[in-house]
N, C-alpha and C positions, 0 to 999 in steps of 0.2 A: 468380576465384582468390580464396582465403580471405585474412584479415587474418594469420593466422598464417603462412601460406606466404609472404605478402610480407615479412614480417619477416624470415623465413629465408632468402629469396631476397636481401633487402638485407644482410643480415649476411654472406652467402656474397660477396656482390659486393664489399663494404668489405675482406673478407680478400684476396680476389683482387688488388685494386687496390694494396694496401699490401703485399702478397707480392711484387709485381713489384719494389717498392723495396727491399724486404728482400735481395733476391738480386741486384742490381744492385752491381757491383763498385766496391769504393773509396767508396762513401758512407757519410758519417757520418749515421746514421738519429736524428731528433729527434722523440719523442712529444710532442705538446701536449696534455695532460690537463687537463680543466677542464669548466666548466658553458657556459652560453649565452654568456659573453663570449669564450670560447674558441671556441665553434660558429660564433660570429658572428651572432647573432641579430639581426635588424633591419637588417643589411647588405644592401642590393640585390644586389650581386655579391657573395656571400657566398664563392664558390669563388676569386675573385679577389682580394676584400678583407678578408678575414676576418684576425685578426692571424696565424695560421699560415701562411696564403697569402702573405701579405707577408714573413714572416720567411723562407720560401723564396726569396722575390725578392732579399731581402738577404744572404742566407746565400750563395746561387749554386748552381753546378751540381755541387759536388761534396758537398752535403748533399742529404738527403732527409727531409722535413718532412711529418709526419702530422698531421691535424686529429682529435683523438679527444675534442672537446668535447660534451658531452650538455646539453641545456636542463633546469634546474632541479637539478641534481645537487648532493648534499651530500657533506661528508668522512663525517658520522657515519653508521655503519651503522643506526641506529635513527631517522635523520632521514627526511623524506617521501619523499625521492627519492635513496637511495645508490647513489653511483657504483660501488660495487662489483656493483651487481646489474645492470649496463648491458652492453649489447653493445659499446659504445665501450671498455669496461674491457678485455673479453675480446679485442678487436682491438689495443689498444694492447700487450699482451702477445704477442701473435701477430706484432706488428711486430719484435720483438727489437731496442729501440732501444739506442742507445750513449748517448744523452742523453734524459731526461725531464724536461720542464718543468711542473710542476703548478699551476695556478691554481685554487684551491676555496677556499671559505669565506662567500662571499657569499650562498648560499641557507641557509647554516647559522645566518646571524642571525635567521631567521624565529622566532617565539615556541616554536612546535611543536618546534624542534629544539634550539637551544642553549639555550633556556629550561627544557627538560626533560633534557637529556643533555650538559650542559656538561663533566661531569667524565669524560666518554668521548671528547672531543674530540682531545685530545693523544694518547692510547694509538691510537684509530682511523686518525689521520694517520700515527703513525710507522709502524704496521703498513702501511699503503698504499705509504709509501716502502719499506720492507722489501721489500715484494712485488715491487717492480719491481727493486730492487736484487738480489735472488735470481734473476733471470732469467739465463739462460744467457749472454746477452751483457753481464752486469755492468755496466748503464748507470750513468753519473753523474746524479744528481738533483738538481735546483733547484727550491724552492718558490718561490710568489709571495705577497707580500703582495698584497691584492686592490685593484682601483681603488677610488677612493670611491663611494658611494651619495650621489648629489646630491637625490634625492628619494625618499621612503618608497615603496615600491613592494611589495604584498603580503605586508607585515609585515616587510620588509628595510629596515633603517634603518641610517645611518652612526654614529649614536651606539653601537650594538651592535657594528659592525663596529670602530670604533676602540677602544672600551672593553673589548670581551670578545674579540672573535675575533682581533684582530691580537697580543694580548700572548700569546695560546694558540699562534698561528702561529710567533711567536719562540721559544716555549718548545720547539715541535715542531723548528724548527732546531738547537736546542741537543742535545736529546734525541739526534736522529736524526743530528747531526754533518753536515748539509749546508747549503750557501749558501742564502742568501734574496735575490731579485731584489724589490726594492720598487717596486711598481707604483703603490702609493697615492700616493708622493710624486711620481713621474713624472707622474701624471696629476692631480695637484692643480690647483686654481685653474683648470679647464679644462672648466667645465661646459657651456661651447658645444659640447662634442664628445660628449655624452650626450644626446641628444634626448628620451629617457624617463626620464633622471636616472639609469640603471642600465647601461644597455648602449651602448658607444661606437660612433660611427659610423665611417665607413670610415678617416676622418683618425685618429680616437682609436685605432683597432686599429693603425694605423701607427705611433703613438706607443709602444704595448705593443710591437710587433714591434722598433722600433730599440732600445729600453731592453733587451730579452731578446737581441738579436743583439749590441749591444755588450759585455753581462756574459757571454755565454757564449763569444765568440770570444776574449775577453782572457784567460779561464780555461783553455779549452781549446788555444789556440795558443802 
């Protein structure tokens, strides 16, 4: 089996699984869009303990939560790994969500990303939001201020996140007219929950899930 075929097969399987959720009667569908923090990188039981999985448990049987996280993904179209070009992006749209929660920006802190394309960040993020809003399902979109970066990792630093990315995300929220979920504040002073300084463990993912669940249920119900 070629590498190309394996990727194609995996993508088809992803669509099949989430297609089952799409057609389930009465479910509110939540697409969790993001990078490795959404994906659940480093969490041993990723399928059961990533933040989208824990969000599903918190929201209950009347909700269908999909994990569309992609390791390394950026908001920036000219970034080193644009979310736009991923199979997860295509699958998230195919999911036809009622709600979209986007947590991106951490990988954009790398010098080759925000250092070269800072002026494009807001426009790219707003376009990403509009792309989801224009789906037939007309989802409500939330964007997240990313969790802290406790240890410099592959060029990603909390200084750039705090002083450059977060202000830009706030501007995105204003321009796009969407609500912001502040995961940075929710996970501040919780370094112990980030084994490598960037990715939360299962407990940290649980904190993310609780913060998001509290926010969206208040605004939706």
